[in-house]
C-alpha positions in Angstrom: 0.0 0.0 0.0 1.2 3.5 -0.9 -0.1 7.0 -0.4 1.0 9.5 -3.0 0.1 13.1 -2.2 0.6 15.7 -4.9 0.6 19.3 -3.8 0.7 22.4 -6.0 2.9 24.3 -3.5 6.5 25.3 -3.2 7.7 22.7 -0.6 6.2 20.2 1.7 8.6 18.5 4.1 7.1 20.1 7.1 3.6 19.3 6.0 4.6 15.6 5.4 6.1 15.4 8.9 3.0 16.9 10.6 0.5 14.8 8.5 2.3 11.6 9.4 2.6 12.6 13.0 -1.1 13.5 13.2 -2.1 10.2 11.5 -0.2 8.2 14.1 -1.8 10.2 17.0 -5.3 10.9 15.9 -6.3 8.5 13.0 -6.4 4.9 14.3 -7.9 3.6 11.1 -5.1 5.0 9.0 -2.1 4.7 11.4 -1.5 1.0 10.7 -1.3 1.6 6.9 0.6 4.9 6.4 4.1 5.9 7.6 7.3 7.4 6.4 8.0 4.2 4.6 5.0 4.3 2.2 3.8 7.9 2.0 5.2 10.1 -0.8 4.6 13.8 -1.0 5.4 15.5 -4.3 5.3 19.3 -4.7 5.3 21.2 -8.0 7.6 24.0 -6.6 5.2 26.7 -7.8 5.8 30.3 -6.8 2.1 31.1 -7.3 0.7 29.0 -4.5 -0.2 29.7 -0.9 2.3 30.9 1.6 2.7 31.0 5.3 2.8 27.2 5.9 6.5 26.7 5.9 8.5 26.5 9.2 11.6 27.9 7.4 11.7 31.7 7.6 12.9 32.1 4.0 9.8 30.3 2.6 7.4 32.4 4.7 8.9 35.9 4.1 6.3 36.8 1.4 3.4 36.1 3.8 4.9 37.9 6.8 5.8 34.7 8.5 4.4 31.3 9.6 0.6 31.1 9.9 -0.5 28.2 12.2 -4.1 28.4 11.0 -3.0 28.1 7.3 -0.6 25.3 8.2 -3.3 23.3 10.1 -5.8 23.8 7.3 -3.4 22.2 4.8 -2.5 19.4 7.2 -6.2 18.6 7.9 -7.1 18.8 4.2 -4.3 16.3 3.3 -5.3 13.9 6.0 -8.9 14.1 4.8 -7.8 13.3 1.2 -5.7 10.3 2.4 -8.7 9.1 4.4 -11.1 9.5 1.5 -8.8 7.6 -0.8 -8.2 4.9 1.8 -12.0 4.5 2.3 -12.6 4.3 -1.5 -10.0 1.7 -2.3 -11.1 -1.3 -4.3 -9.5 -4.4 -5.8 -7.8 -4.0 -9.2 -7.9 -6.4 -12.0 
């Protein structure tokens, strides 16, 4: 099993860390299936996407710094997407 998360944002290492941390703590139905070993995050590296979600100061300068509400919104949305995909899986072939 593999979770592939594609995001149209600049970078996503901190989002990946928080998503996987939250899954382990708060999502008992997902926790046995998704970890650092089988969850891939891909970012398009756009300079036109949202800002304020990065922990690194350089990436949040254009938005006047880190915004916890924005960060949490992205984390929660990613977890909901993984949950939706997980619940809609079916056998192939």
